[in-house]
C-alpha positions as a Markdown table, in Angstrom:
| # | Residue | x | y | z |
|---|---|---|---|---|
| 1 | Unk | 54.3 | -28.9 | -1.9 |
| 2 | Unk | 52.3 | -31.7 | -0.3 |
| 3 | Unk | 48.7 | -31.5 | -0.4 |
| 4 | Unk | 47.0 | -31.9 | 2.7 |
| 5 | Unk | 45.4 | -34.6 | 3.8 |
| 6 | Unk | 41.5 | -35.1 | 4.6 |
| 7 | Unk | 39.1 | -37.9 | 6.0 |
| 8 | Unk | 35.9 | -38.8 | 3.8 |
| 9 | Unk | 32.9 | -40.7 | 4.4 |
| 10 | Unk | 30.7 | -41.8 | 1.4 |
| 11 | Unk | 27.0 | -42.1 | 1.5 |
| 12 | Unk | 25.7 | -44.4 | -1.2 |
| 13 | Unk | 23.1 | -46.6 | -1.5 |
| 14 | Unk | 24.3 | -48.6 | -5.0 |
| 15 | Unk | 27.1 | -51.4 | -3.7 |
| 16 | Unk | 28.5 | -51.2 | -7.8 |
| 17 | Unk | 28.4 | -47.0 | -7.6 |
| 18 | Unk | 29.8 | -47.1 | -3.8 |
| 19 | Unk | 32.6 | -49.1 | -5.6 |
| 20 | Unk | 33.3 | -47.1 | -8.2 |
| 21 | Unk | 33.4 | -43.9 | -5.9 |
| 22 | Unk | 35.9 | -45.9 | -3.4 |
| 23 | Unk | 38.1 | -46.4 | -7.0 |
| 24 | Unk | 38.0 | -43.0 | -8.1 |
| 25 | Unk | 39.2 | -41.7 | -4.7 |
| 26 | Unk | 41.8 | -44.3 | -4.5 |
| 27 | Unk | 43.1 | -43.8 | -7.9 |
| 28 | Unk | 42.6 | -40.5 | -8.3 |
| 29 | Unk | 42.5 | -38.5 | -4.9 |
| 30 | Unk | 45.1 | -40.0 | -3.0 |
| 31 | Unk | 45.1 | -37.5 | -0.4 |
| 32 | Unk | 41.5 | -38.7 | 0.9 |
| 33 | Unk | 41.2 | -41.1 | 3.3 |
| 34 | Unk | 38.0 | -42.5 | 3.3 |
| 35 | Unk | 37.2 | -43.5 | 7.0 |
| 36 | Unk | 34.1 | -45.1 | 6.4 |
| 37 | Unk | 31.1 | -45.9 | 4.2 |
| 38 | Unk | 27.4 | -45.8 | 4.5 |
| 39 | Unk | 24.5 | -47.2 | 2.6 |
| 40 | Unk | 21.3 | -46.0 | 4.6 |
| 41 | Unk | 21.0 | -43.1 | 7.0 |
| 42 | Unk | 21.1 | -45.2 | 9.9 |
| 43 | Unk | 24.3 | -46.6 | 8.9 |
| 44 | Unk | 25.5 | -43.1 | 8.4 |
| 45 | Unk | 24.4 | -41.3 | 11.9 |
| 46 | Unk | 26.0 | -44.5 | 13.5 |
| 47 | Unk | 29.3 | -43.9 | 11.9 |
| 48 | Unk | 29.3 | -40.3 | 12.8 |
| 49 | Unk | 29.6 | -41.3 | 16.3 |
| 50 | Unk | 33.1 | -43.0 | 15.8 |
| 51 | Unk | 34.5 | -40.9 | 12.8 |
| 52 | Unk | 35.3 | -37.0 | 12.6 |
| 53 | Unk | 35.5 | -36.6 | 8.6 |
| 54 | Unk | 36.5 | -33.6 | 6.7 |
| 55 | Unk | 33.9 | -34.0 | 4.0 |
| 56 | Unk | 30.9 | -36.1 | 3.1 |
| 57 | Unk | 30.3 | -37.3 | -0.2 |
| 58 | Unk | 26.7 | -37.8 | -0.1 |
| 59 | Unk | 24.0 | -39.2 | -2.7 |
| 60 | Unk | 20.8 | -37.5 | -2.4 |
| 61 | Unk | 18.9 | -40.8 | -3.3 |
| 62 | Unk | 19.0 | -43.4 | -0.2 |
| 63 | Unk | 16.7 | -46.3 | -0.3 |
| 64 | Unk | 14.3 | -44.8 | -3.1 |
| 65 | Unk | 13.6 | -41.5 | -1.3 |
| 66 | Unk | 15.4 | -38.3 | -2.7 |
| 67 | Unk | 14.6 | -36.2 | 0.5 |
| 68 | Unk | 16.7 | -38.5 | 2.8 |
| 69 | Unk | 19.9 | -36.9 | 1.3 |
| 70 | Unk | 18.4 | -33.5 | 1.7 |
| 71 | Unk | 17.7 | -33.8 | 5.4 |
| 72 | Unk | 21.0 | -35.5 | 6.2 |
| 73 | Unk | 23.0 | -32.7 | 4.3 |
| 74 | Unk | 20.9 | -30.1 | 6.7 |
| 75 | Unk | 21.5 | -31.7 | 10.0 |
| 76 | Unk | 25.1 | -32.2 | 9.3 |
| 77 | Unk | 25.7 | -28.4 | 8.1 |
| 78 | Unk | 23.8 | -27.5 | 11.2 |
| 79 | Unk | 25.3 | -29.9 | 13.6 |
| 80 | Unk | 28.9 | -29.9 | 12.3 |
| 81 | Unk | 30.1 | -26.5 | 10.9 |
| 82 | Unk | 33.6 | -27.9 | 10.3 |
| 83 | Unk | 32.4 | -31.0 | 7.8 |
| 84 | Unk | 32.5 | -30.2 | 4.1 |
| 85 | Unk | 29.3 | -31.5 | 2.2 |
| 86 | Unk | 29.7 | -32.6 | -1.5 |
| 87 | Unk | 26.5 | -33.7 | -3.2 |
| 88 | Unk | 27.5 | -36.7 | -5.6 |
| 89 | Unk | 24.2 | -37.6 | -7.5 |
| 90 | Unk | 22.6 | -39.6 | -9.9 |
| 91 | Unk | 19.5 | -37.1 | -10.0 |
| 92 | Unk | 20.7 | -35.6 | -13.4 |
| 93 | Unk | 17.3 | -33.8 | -14.2 |
| 94 | Unk | 15.7 | -33.0 | -10.8 |
| 95 | Unk | 16.6 | -29.5 | -10.5 |
| 96 | Unk | 14.0 | -28.5 | -7.5 |
| 97 | Unk | 16.3 | -31.2 | -5.6 |
| 98 | Unk | 19.5 | -29.2 | -6.5 |
| 99 | Unk | 18.1 | -26.1 | -5.1 |
| 100 | Unk | 16.8 | -27.9 | -1.6 |
| 101 | Unk | 20.1 | -29.5 | -1.3 |
| 102 | Unk | 22.1 | -26.0 | -1.8 |
| 103 | Unk | 19.3 | -24.7 | 0.8 |
| 104 | Unk | 20.8 | -27.4 | 2.5 |
| 105 | Unk | 23.8 | -25.9 | 3.1 |
| 106 | Unk | 25.7 | -28.4 | 0.5 |
| 107 | Unk | 29.0 | -26.8 | -0.5 |
| 108 | Unk | 28.9 | -27.8 | -4.3 |
| 109 | Unk | 27.0 | -30.9 | -6.6 |
| 110 | Unk | 28.3 | -33.2 | -8.8 |
| 111 | Unk | 26.3 | -34.7 | -11.1 |
| 112 | Unk | 26.7 | -38.5 | -11.8 |
| 113 | Unk | 27.5 | -37.8 | -15.5 |
| 114 | Unk | 29.7 | -36.4 | -17.7 |
| 115 | Unk | 33.3 | -35.6 | -16.0 |
| 116 | Unk | 31.9 | -37.3 | -12.8 |
| 117 | Unk | 33.8 | -37.0 | -9.6 |
| 118 | Unk | 37.5 | -35.0 | -10.0 |
| 119 | Unk | 40.1 | -34.5 | -8.0 |
| 120 | Unk | 40.0 | -30.9 | -8.7 |
| 121 | Unk | 36.3 | -30.4 | -7.5 |
| 122 | Unk | 36.9 | -32.1 | -4.3 |
| 123 | Unk | 39.9 | -29.8 | -3.8 |
| 124 | Unk | 38.2 | -26.8 | -4.0 |
| 125 | Unk | 35.7 | -27.8 | -1.8 |
| 126 | Unk | 37.9 | -29.1 | 0.8 |
| 127 | Unk | 39.6 | -25.6 | 0.1 |
| 128 | Unk | 36.6 | -23.8 | 1.3 |
| 129 | Unk | 35.1 | -22.6 | -2.0 |
| 130 | Unk | 31.3 | -22.8 | -2.2 |
| 131 | Unk | 29.0 | -23.9 | -4.9 |
| 132 | Unk | 31.3 | -26.4 | -6.5 |
| 133 | Unk | 29.8 | -28.1 | -9.5 |
| 134 | Unk | 30.8 | -30.3 | -12.2 |
| 135 | Unk | 30.2 | -29.5 | -16.2 |
| 136 | Unk | 26.7 | -31.0 | -16.7 |
| 137 | Unk | 25.1 | -28.7 | -13.9 |
| 138 | Unk | 27.4 | -25.9 | -14.8 |
| 139 | Unk | 26.0 | -25.7 | -18.5 |
| 140 | Unk | 22.2 | -25.8 | -17.1 |
| 141 | Unk | 23.3 | -22.6 | -14.8 |
| 142 | Unk | 24.6 | -20.7 | -17.8 |
| 143 | Unk | 22.3 | -21.3 | -19.9 |
| 144 | Unk | 19.6 | -20.1 | -17.2 |
| 145 | Unk | 21.9 | -17.3 | -16.6 |
| 146 | Unk | 22.2 | -16.0 | -20.0 |
| 147 | Unk | 18.3 | -16.6 | -20.7 |
| 148 | Unk | 17.3 | -14.7 | -17.2 |
| 149 | Unk | 19.9 | -11.7 | -18.6 |
| 150 | Unk | 18.3 | -11.7 | -22.2 |
| 151 | Unk | 14.7 | -11.6 | -20.8 |
| 152 | Unk | 15.8 | -8.8 | -18.3 |
| 153 | Unk | 17.5 | -7.0 | -21.1 |
| 154 | Unk | 14.3 | -7.2 | -23.2 |
| 155 | Unk | 12.0 | -6.1 | -20.2 |
| 156 | Unk | 14.1 | -2.9 | -19.7 |
| 157 | Unk | 14.1 | -1.8 | -23.2 |
| 158 | Unk | 10.5 | -2.5 | -23.4 |
| 159 | Unk | 10.0 | -0.2 | -20.4 |
| 160 | Unk | 12.2 | 2.2 | -21.6 |
| 161 | Unk | 10.2 | 1.9 | -25.4 |
| 162 | Unk | 7.0 | 2.1 | -23.8 |
| 163 | Unk | 7.5 | 4.8 | -21.1 |
| 164 | Unk | 6.4 | 2.4 | -18.5 |
| 165 | Unk | 7.1 | 4.0 | -15.1 |
| 166 | Unk | 6.8 | 2.6 | -11.7 |
| 167 | Unk | 3.3 | 2.7 | -11.1 |
| 168 | Unk | 2.5 | 1.5 | -14.6 |
| 169 | Unk | 4.4 | -1.5 | -13.8 |
| 170 | Unk | 2.6 | -2.1 | -10.7 |
| 171 | Unk | -0.8 | -1.2 | -12.3 |
| 172 | Unk | -0.1 | -3.9 | -15.1 |
| 173 | Unk | 1.3 | -6.7 | -12.4 |
| 174 | Unk | -2.0 | -6.5 | -10.2 |
| 175 | Unk | -4.0 | -6.6 | -13.1 |
| 176 | Unk | -2.3 | -9.7 | -14.6 |
| 177 | Unk | -2.9 | -11.5 | -11.4 |
| 178 | Unk | -6.5 | -10.9 | -11.6 |
| 179 | Unk | -6.8 | -7.5 | -9.4 |
| 180 | Unk | -9.8 | -5.2 | -9.9 |
| 181 | Unk | -9.1 | -1.4 | -9.9 |
| 182 | Unk | -10.9 | -0.9 | -6.8 |
| 183 | Unk | -8.5 | -3.7 | -5.4 |
| 184 | Unk | -5.0 | -1.7 | -7.0 |
| 185 | Unk | -6.7 | 1.7 | -5.7 |
| 186 | Unk | -6.4 | 0.0 | -2.2 |
| 187 | Unk | -2.8 | -1.1 | -2.3 |
| 188 | Unk | -0.3 | 0.3 | 0.2 |
| 189 | Unk | 1.5 | 3.3 | -1.3 |
| 190 | Unk | -0.9 | 3.1 | -4.9 |
| 191 | Unk | -1.7 | 7.1 | -4.8 |
| 192 | Unk | -4.6 | 6.8 | -7.5 |
| 193 | Unk | -8.1 | 6.6 | -7.2 |
| 194 | Unk | -10.3 | 4.3 | -9.3 |
| 195 | Unk | -10.7 | 7.3 | -11.8 |
| 196 | Unk | -7.0 | 7.7 | -12.1 |
| 197 | Unk | -6.3 | 4.4 | -13.0 |
| 198 | Unk | -9.1 | 3.9 | -15.7 |
| 199 | Unk | -7.3 | 7.0 | -17.0 |
| 200 | Unk | -3.9 | 5.1 | -16.8 |
| 201 | Unk | -5.7 | 1.8 | -18.6 |
| 202 | Unk | -6.6 | 4.1 | -21.3 |
| 203 | Unk | -3.3 | 5.4 | -21.4 |
| 204 | Unk | -1.5 | 2.2 | -21.6 |
| 205 | Unk | -3.6 | 0.7 | -24.2 |
| 206 | Unk | -2.7 | 3.7 | -26.5 |
| 207 | Unk | 1.0 | 2.8 | -25.8 |
| 208 | Unk | 0.9 | -0.6 | -26.1 |
| 209 | Unk | -1.2 | -1.2 | -29.3 |
| 210 | Unk | -1.3 | 0.2 | -32.4 |
| 211 | Unk | -4.2 | 2.4 | -33.4 |
| 212 | Unk | -6.0 | -0.3 | -35.4 |
| 213 | Unk | -5.6 | -3.0 | -32.3 |
| 214 | Unk | -7.3 | -0.5 | -29.8 |
| 215 | Unk | -10.8 | -1.2 | -29.9 |
| 216 | Unk | -12.5 | -3.5 | -27.1 |
| 217 | Unk | -9.3 | -4.3 | -25.1 |
| 218 | Unk | -10.3 | -4.7 | -21.6 |
| 219 | Unk | -7.9 | -5.0 | -18.2 |
| 220 | Unk | -7.1 | -8.6 | -19.2 |
| 221 | Unk | -6.1 | -8.4 | -22.8 |
| 222 | Unk | -4.0 | -5.3 | -21.7 |
| 223 | Unk | -2.1 | -7.3 | -19.1 |
| 224 | Unk | -1.7 | -10.2 | -21.5 |
| 225 | Unk | -0.2 | -7.6 | -23.7 |
| 226 | Unk | 2.4 | -6.2 | -21.3 |
| 227 | Unk | 3.5 | -10.0 | -20.9 |
| 228 | Unk | 3.9 | -10.6 | -24.3 |
| 229 | Unk | 6.0 | -7.4 | -24.9 |
| 230 | Unk | 8.3 | -8.6 | -21.8 |
| 231 | Unk | 7.3 | -5.6 | -19.8 |
| 232 | Unk | 6.0 | -8.0 | -17.4 |
| 233 | Unk | 7.9 | -11.4 | -16.2 |
| 234 | Unk | 5.5 | -14.1 | -16.1 |
| 235 | Unk | 7.8 | -15.8 | -13.5 |
| 236 | Unk | 7.7 | -12.8 | -11.2 |
| 237 | Unk | 4.1 | -11.8 | -10.7 |
| 238 | Unk | 3.7 | -11.1 | -7.0 |
| 239 | Unk | 1.3 | -8.9 | -5.5 |
| 240 | Unk | 2.4 | -5.9 | -3.4 |
| 241 | Unk | 1.8 | -5.5 | 0.5 |
| 242 | Unk | -2.0 | -4.4 | 0.7 |
């Protein structure tokens, strides 16, 4: 069965890279028709007045700015909901920029390293798939996923091993954030007064520290211990509603 044809606009500010990208489409993705190219934001929007692409292949770094591409993506997704936006970027270490692009509505990100742009990836985007990535970024995603699962598993095991309940976790988390027991007792939904929290602190010290380690353990040391044991996640220390 013949692959359906579609139209592509390429946004790339480096002439050599633009030429290379055009060659990839010409030789490896023949069903894609390049209907225009732009090297600046102004050129792109002028092009969009006269063309109706099915896909925009968008470099994030234009004219030395990494934010222009994100803004272009956001506007295209908002104003042209039927147009697919595939990011093709040399920003291979700027993970925050990748997140910004995904938040802006990008349908995929291909890093200019490793396998580069393939027919399979481009076709996947055109077929409506979301979150299309090439191997370098997929490898990072999988590594982060594995690490987050292992950390979550450690936290769950620690909470079971040390019999940490919901209120223990809330108490420890707010201690780690610098709250006093008076402030914690005033939290919405915290059904304990200061005296009860002092007792809970003493009980937690007995659970989290060996007998020979319990002398002179203050609230700060207790919170640090909860982080060391993975009872708390340092990346998820947020206060509850007060």
